[in-house]
N, C-alpha and C positions, 0 to 999 in steps of 0.2 A: 294708742292704737295697738301696740304690741300686747298690752295687758288684756284688751278686749279679745284679740285673737287667741290668746292663751286660754281665757275663760271659755270661749266658744269651743275650742278644741277639747278642753277638759270635759265640757258638757257632752260632746260627741262621744268621747271615750267612755264616760259613765253610761250613756244611753246604750252604746254597743255592749258593754259588759252586762248591763241589766237584761237586754234582749237575749243575749247568749245564754245567760243563766235561766231565763224563762224557757228557751228552747230545750235546754238540758232537762229542766224539770218536766217538760212535756213528754220527752222520751222516757224518762223515768216513770211517769204516770202510765204510759202505754205499757211499759214492761211490767209494772205492778199489776195492771188489769189482766194482762195476758197470763202472768203467773197465777193470779187468783182464779181465773177461769180454768186453767189447767189443773190446779189443785182441786178445784170442785169436781171437774170431770173425772179425774183419777180416783177421787174418793167415791164417786158414783159407780165407777168401774169396780172398785174394791168391794162395794156392797152388792154388786151384781145387777145394778140397774141399767148400766151402759155396757156396751161391748168394749174390750180393750182397744181394738183397732180404731173405733170412733174417738175414744178419749185421746189416744196418741196422735191421730190424724189432726184433730182440732188443736192440740197443743203445738204441734209442729207448724200448722198454718198460722197460728197467732205468732209464733216466733219469726216466721218468714215475713209476716206483715210488719213486724217491728223493725226487722233488719232493713226491709225495703224503705220504710218511712225514714229511718235514721240515715240511710245512705243518700236518699234524695235530698233531705234537708241539709246534710253536711255538704253535698256537691253544690246545692244551690247557694249556700253561704260562701263557699270557696270560689265558685265560678261566676256568680251573678251579682251578689251584693257588693257594693262599693266598700272600700276599706274605712272610709270616714263616717259613713252614714248607714245605719242598719237598714233603713227603708229605701235607700238609694239602690239603683241598679246600673250595672254596666252593660252596654250593648256592643261590646267589641266582638269581633268574629263574624262568621256568616251564619245568620239565623234565618235565612230565607227558606222557603218551602223546599227548594231543590236540595238544600244541604240536609234536611231532616228526613226526606222521603227518598227511598231507593229510585234510581233512574228508571227501572223497568216499570214501576208503579206510575211514575210521572208520564212516561210515554203512553202507557195504556189509558190513563185518565185523559190525557190530551187527545188521543185518537177517538175515545168514546165521546168526549165533548164536541169534537169537530163533526162527528157523525150525527149527533142529536141536533147541532146547529144546522147542518145541511138539510136534515129532514124537516125541521121546523120551517126553514126558509122556503123549501120546496112546496110545503102544504099551506103556507100562510095566505096564499091567494084563494084557496078553497074555503077558508073559514070565514064566517060572518062576523066574528069578533076580531078587533085589531090585535095583532101579536107584536109584542115589543121584546126583542132579544138582542143582547150584545154578545157577539161572538168575536173571537180574535181574528 
């Protein structure tokens, strides 16, 4: 039994390492593509085909996109993935809508929903079509 658990755990470790390397390769590919596009745009600027501002703006935008994707993927791995299984997810913490959306937005949305529900309920008798609505 212990040998089977050990083999299963080693398989999980190998799978984790493989997927982590693939994610690193993905980030390197994005970086390579961004640098290639930036070099092409800078060479077009050098020959006078593009403006300098456009070439720099596009390069900086590509760099920012790479940083955002890298940060999101690293945070996802750190906070959501389980330690044993790459494809597993942990659901610890408060992932409800109220924790993700600011309270002012929630209050405005619930007030607007209540107004719509009240208006539909008030006009449901005047309509010839049946109205089905679920309001809180």
